C-alpha positions as CSV (number, residue, x, y, z in Angstrom):
1,M,99.8,85.1,-70.3
2,K,99.6,86.9,-73.6
3,F,101.5,90.1,-74.3
4,E,100.4,93.1,-76.3
5,S,104.0,94.5,-76.3
6,N,107.3,92.7,-76.1
7,P,108.6,92.9,-72.4
8,F,111.9,91.4,-73.5
9,Q,112.8,94.4,-75.8
10,L,116.6,94.5,-75.8
11,Y,117.3,97.7,-77.7
12,P,116.9,101.4,-76.8
13,V,113.3,102.0,-75.8
14,K,111.5,104.3,-78.3
15,R,109.0,107.0,-77.3
16,D,105.8,104.9,-77.8
17,Q,107.1,102.3,-75.3
18,L,108.8,104.5,-72.7
19,E,105.9,104.4,-70.3
20,I,105.8,100.5,-70.2
21,L,109.4,99.5,-70.7
22,Y,111.5,102.3,-69.2
23,I,111.5,101.3,-65.5
24,D,113.2,102.3,-62.2
25,R,115.0,105.5,-63.4
26,E,112.9,108.0,-61.4
27,R,115.8,109.5,-59.6
28,E,117.8,110.1,-62.8
29,L,114.8,111.6,-64.6
30,Q,114.1,113.8,-61.6
31,L,117.6,115.2,-61.9
32,V,117.1,115.8,-65.7
33,T,113.7,117.5,-65.0
34,S,115.2,119.8,-62.4
35,V,118.0,120.9,-64.8
36,L,115.4,121.5,-67.6
37,D,113.2,123.5,-65.2
38,T,116.0,126.0,-64.5
39,A,115.0,129.6,-64.0
40,F,118.1,130.9,-65.8
41,E,117.6,132.4,-69.2
42,S,120.8,130.9,-70.7
43,P,121.6,127.9,-68.6
44,N,124.3,126.3,-70.9
45,E,124.5,122.9,-69.2
46,V,126.6,120.0,-70.5
47,L,125.5,116.6,-69.0
48,P,126.8,113.2,-69.8
49,V,124.5,110.2,-69.2
50,L,127.0,107.8,-67.5
51,G,126.5,104.1,-67.4
52,D,127.9,100.7,-68.3
53,R,127.4,99.0,-71.7
54,G,123.8,97.7,-71.9
55,G,122.8,99.8,-68.9
56,G,120.1,102.0,-70.5
57,K,122.0,105.1,-71.7
58,S,120.3,105.3,-75.1
59,S,116.9,104.7,-73.6
60,T,117.6,107.4,-71.0
61,L,118.5,109.8,-73.8
62,N,115.3,109.0,-75.6
63,Y,113.4,109.8,-72.4
64,I,115.4,113.1,-72.1
65,Q,114.3,114.0,-75.6
66,Y,110.7,113.2,-74.8
67,I,110.8,115.2,-71.5
68,S,112.4,118.2,-73.2
69,E,109.8,118.3,-76.0
70,E,107.0,118.1,-73.5
71,K,108.5,121.2,-71.8
72,G,108.4,123.0,-75.1
73,Y,112.1,122.9,-76.0
74,S,113.3,122.3,-79.5
75,V,115.4,119.1,-79.5
76,G,118.1,117.9,-81.9
77,P,118.6,114.2,-81.5
78,Y,121.9,113.1,-83.1
79,T,124.4,110.2,-83.1
80,T,128.1,110.1,-83.9
81,D,127.1,109.5,-87.5
82,D,126.2,113.2,-87.6
83,D,128.7,116.0,-87.6
84,Y,128.5,116.4,-83.8
85,L,131.6,118.6,-83.7
86,S,130.1,121.3,-86.0
87,P,128.8,124.4,-84.1
88,K,126.1,124.8,-86.8
89,L,124.5,121.5,-85.6
90,Y,123.8,123.2,-82.2
91,E,122.4,126.5,-83.4
92,D,118.9,125.5,-84.3
93,H,117.9,123.7,-81.0
94,D,117.5,124.4,-77.3
95,V,118.5,120.9,-76.4
96,V,121.0,118.7,-78.2
97,V,121.0,114.9,-77.5
98,I,123.9,112.9,-78.8
99,D,123.7,109.1,-78.6
100,D,126.6,106.6,-79.0
101,L,129.3,109.1,-78.0
102,D,130.4,106.5,-75.5
103,K,131.4,104.3,-78.6
104,A,133.8,107.0,-79.9
105,S,137.5,106.5,-79.5
106,D,139.4,108.1,-76.7
107,E,140.9,110.6,-79.1
108,E,137.5,111.5,-80.6
109,I,135.8,112.0,-77.2
110,I,138.7,114.1,-75.9
111,E,138.4,116.3,-79.0
112,Y,134.7,116.7,-78.2
113,Y,135.4,117.6,-74.6
114,N,137.9,120.2,-75.8
115,K,135.3,121.8,-78.1
116,V,132.2,121.5,-76.0
117,E,132.7,124.8,-74.2
118,K,132.3,126.6,-77.6
119,L,129.5,124.3,-78.7
120,I,127.3,124.9,-75.6
121,A,127.4,128.6,-76.4
122,N,125.1,127.9,-79.3
123,T,122.4,126.0,-77.4
124,K,121.0,125.6,-73.8
125,F,121.5,122.0,-72.9
126,I,123.7,119.2,-74.3
127,F,123.1,115.6,-73.2
128,F,125.3,112.7,-74.4
129,S,126.2,109.2,-73.5
130,D,129.5,108.1,-71.9
131,E,130.7,105.2,-69.9
132,Y,131.7,105.3,-66.2
133,E,135.2,104.0,-66.7
134,K,137.6,105.6,-69.1
135,K,141.3,106.2,-69.2
136,D,142.5,108.7,-66.6
137,M,143.3,111.3,-69.2
138,V,139.8,111.0,-70.7
139,M,138.1,111.3,-67.3
140,R,140.2,114.3,-66.3
141,Q,139.1,116.0,-69.6
142,R,135.5,115.1,-69.0
143,E,135.6,116.6,-65.5
144,S,136.8,119.9,-66.8
145,A,134.3,120.0,-69.6
146,I,130.9,119.1,-68.1
147,S,128.7,121.1,-65.8
148,Q,126.8,118.1,-64.2
149,K,126.3,114.4,-64.6
150,V,123.3,112.0,-65.0
151,P,124.8,108.8,-63.5
152,L,122.7,105.7,-64.1
153,R,122.7,103.5,-61.0
154,R,124.1,100.1,-61.4
155,L,121.3,97.5,-61.0
156,D,121.5,94.6,-58.5
157,T,119.6,91.4,-58.8
158,E,116.5,92.7,-57.0
159,K,116.4,95.8,-59.2
160,L,116.8,93.8,-62.4
161,K,114.0,91.4,-61.3
162,D,111.7,94.4,-60.5
163,I,112.4,95.9,-63.9
164,L,111.5,92.6,-65.7
165,K,108.5,92.1,-63.5
166,S,107.2,95.6,-64.2
167,R,107.8,95.2,-67.9
168,M,105.9,91.9,-68.1
169,K,103.0,93.3,-66.0
170,N,102.8,96.4,-68.2
171,C,102.8,94.4,-71.4
172,I,100.1,91.8,-70.7
173,K,96.6,92.1,-72.1
174,E,94.4,93.8,-69.6
175,E,92.1,90.9,-69.1
176,D,95.0,88.5,-68.2
177,A,96.0,88.0,-64.5
178,F,99.7,88.4,-63.9
179,T,102.0,86.2,-61.9
180,F,105.7,86.6,-62.3
181,P,106.9,83.3,-63.8
182,F,110.6,83.3,-63.0
183,T,111.9,81.7,-59.8
184,D,114.3,83.6,-57.6
185,E,117.0,81.0,-58.4
186,A,116.6,81.7,-62.1
187,M,116.8,85.4,-61.6
188,D,119.9,85.1,-59.4
189,L,121.6,83.1,-62.1
190,A,120.7,85.4,-64.9
191,S,121.9,88.4,-62.9
192,Q,125.1,86.8,-62.0
193,R,125.9,85.6,-65.5
194,A,124.9,89.0,-67.0
195,S,127.2,90.8,-64.4
196,N,124.2,93.0,-63.7
197,N,124.1,94.3,-67.3
198,L,120.5,95.1,-68.0
199,R,120.5,94.2,-71.7
200,A,122.3,90.9,-71.0
201,F,120.0,90.1,-68.2
202,I,116.9,90.6,-70.4
203,R,118.5,88.5,-73.1
204,Y,119.1,85.5,-70.8
205,S,115.6,85.9,-69.4
206,K,114.1,86.0,-72.8
207,N,115.9,82.8,-73.8
208,A,114.8,81.0,-70.7
209,W,111.2,82.1,-71.4
210,T,111.5,80.8,-74.9
211,L,113.0,77.5,-73.9
212,S,110.7,76.7,-71.0
213,E,108.1,74.1,-71.4
214,D,105.9,75.8,-68.8
215,Q,106.1,79.6,-69.3
216,N,104.2,80.0,-66.0
217,D,107.1,78.5,-64.1
218,I,110.6,79.3,-65.4
219,T,113.1,77.5,-63.3
220,L,116.8,77.4,-62.6
221,D,117.2,74.6,-65.1
222,D,115.5,76.7,-67.8
223,M,118.0,79.6,-67.0
224,K,120.9,77.2,-67.2
225,Q,119.7,76.1,-70.7
226,S,119.5,79.7,-71.7
227,I,123.0,80.4,-70.6
228,I,124.3,77.3,-72.4
229,M,122.5,78.3,-75.6
230,E,123.8,81.9,-75.4
231,D,127.4,81.0,-74.5
232,L,127.7,78.4,-77.2
233,T,128.2,81.3,-79.6
234,R,130.9,82.8,-77.5
235,L,132.9,79.6,-76.9
236,Q,132.5,78.0,-80.3
237,P,135.1,80.2,-82.0
238,L,137.8,79.7,-79.3
239,S,140.9,77.6,-80.0
240,T,141.6,74.5,-77.8
241,D,144.2,76.5,-75.9
242,E,141.7,79.3,-75.2
243,L,139.1,76.7,-74.1
244,K,141.6,75.3,-71.7
245,I,142.2,78.7,-70.1
246,V,138.4,79.1,-69.6
247,W,138.1,75.5,-68.2
248,Y,141.2,75.6,-65.9
249,G,139.9,79.0,-64.6
250,T,137.0,77.1,-63.0
251,E,139.3,74.6,-61.2
252,E,141.7,76.8,-59.3
253,E,142.8,80.4,-59.2
254,F,146.0,79.7,-61.1
255,N,148.7,82.4,-61.3
256,L,149.7,83.6,-64.7
257,G,152.9,81.7,-65.1
258,Y,151.4,78.4,-64.2
259,M,148.4,78.9,-66.4
260,A,150.7,79.7,-69.4
261,D,152.6,76.5,-68.7
262,L,149.4,74.5,-68.6
263,C,148.3,75.8,-72.0
264,N,151.8,75.6,-73.5
265,M,152.0,79.2,-74.4
266,S,154.1,82.2,-73.4
267,R,153.0,84.7,-70.8
268,P,152.6,87.5,-73.3
269,T,150.3,85.2,-75.4
270,L,148.3,84.4,-72.3
271,D,147.9,88.1,-71.4
272,E,146.7,88.9,-75.0
273,K,144.1,86.1,-74.9
274,I,142.8,87.3,-71.6
275,K,142.7,90.9,-72.8
276,N,140.6,89.9,-75.8
277,S,138.2,87.6,-73.9
278,N,135.0,88.5,-72.1
279,L,135.1,85.1,-70.4
280,L,138.2,85.6,-68.3
281,S,139.7,88.1,-65.9
282,K,142.9,88.8,-64.1
283,E,142.6,89.3,-60.4
284,R,145.1,89.8,-57.5
285,A,145.3,87.2,-54.7
286,G,148.0,88.1,-52.2
287,V,151.1,88.9,-54.2
288,E,149.9,86.7,-57.2
289,T,148.0,87.8,-60.2
290,I,145.6,85.0,-61.0
291,V,143.5,83.9,-64.0
292,K,139.8,83.4,-63.3
293,S,137.0,82.1,-65.5
294,L,133.6,83.8,-65.1
295,Y,132.2,80.3,-64.7
296,K,134.2,79.8,-61.5
297,D,131.8,81.7,-59.2
298,L,128.7,81.2,-61.3
299,K,126.2,78.9,-59.6
300,D,126.7,75.5,-61.1
301,G,129.1,77.2,-63.5
302,K,131.4,74.3,-64.0
303,E,128.4,72.1,-64.9
304,I,127.2,74.7,-67.3
305,L,130.6,75.0,-68.9
306,S,131.0,71.3,-69.1
307,K,127.7,71.0,-71.0
308,I,128.7,73.7,-73.4
309,L,132.1,72.0,-74.1
310,D,130.2,68.7,-74.8
311,D,127.9,70.5,-77.2
312,I,130.8,71.9,-79.2
313,G,132.8,68.6,-79.0
314,A,135.6,69.9,-77.0
315,E,137.4,67.5,-74.7
316,I,139.2,69.4,-72.0
317,E,141.3,67.4,-69.5
318,E,140.5,68.4,-66.0
319,V,143.4,69.6,-63.8
320,P,143.9,67.7,-60.5
321,E,143.4,70.2,-57.7
322,E,146.7,69.3,-56.1
323,Q,148.5,70.6,-59.2
324,G,146.9,74.0,-58.7
325,N,149.2,77.0,-57.9
326,G,146.7,79.7,-57.0
C-alpha cells in the first residue's frame, strides 16, 4: 500500500484533511450543526468542546470553524496566545473559536467563565476547548457559564480501530487495494497502553507500522516493540527508586506503606513520585490504598517492562510474591 496522505497524522487535523482524517464524530458535529442552524436572531450560545487530552478537541474546533464558514458565518479562530478576555476580540465575528483553553490554569479559566456572559453579548456563538475532569470549583463555574456542551465520546478499542482503518483507507492511492494490516491483538494492546487516548493510540500504531518487517501484517510483537521504543523515553530519566516503584507495581498491588519501605523512601516522597508520574496510579482495594504500575494489567506488560529495563541497563530485583502486602 502506498499513501497519498499520512494516515498517522498526530496533530490537529487541518481543513484540507478533515474529510479524510476526521472520523467518527458525526453525532458531535450534528449537535454543532443544529446549534448553528438556530432560527433565533441573536442566539448567544457558549459551548465548550469537552474531551480528554489527545481526544480530538482541536480537530473538532477546526471542523466547527469549517462548518460555520460554510454556513456563511464570520469566524474568529483564536488560541490562548491571543487576548481572549478582550471584548473587542468578539465584536467582529459571528462565531469565535478558542483553542487550547483547556491548557489554561484553573485561575485563568475561572476568570474566563466569569467574563463569558459579557463576552457572548458581542457575538453569536463561542466554542472553546476544555477537559472533562476539572476541580469541583472549576466545574461548578463552568456549569453556570455555558449554555450547552459538545462532549466528545471516549473511544473504545473498536472505535479506535475503525478510525485508524478509515484513515488508512481514505489515504491510499486510488488504484491500490486496501486490507487493514493490523491484527486484532496488536490493536487491543495499542488501545490498552494508550488508555484509549486517540493521539497516543495513533502514535503507537505508527511506530508499529514503521518497525514492522511486513507492513501488510502488523502483529502483536510489532506493537510490543513499538511500546518498548516509545516507553524507553519515559523510563530513561527515572531514578533507580522510581524504576523500582514501576517494577514492583507489576508484581503485587502493594499498599503505600509497604511500597515506601521497599524503595527506602518516606510516604510523602512516594506520594510525590506517584503524583508526578504517568506510569503509576493509586487505587483503593478494600481499606488499603495500593500502588499500581500501568504495566500490571497490560497484556505481557511485565515482559515489555523487563525488556525496557534491560535496554536502559537497569537491574531491578524482583520481589517474591509471598512478600507482597496488597
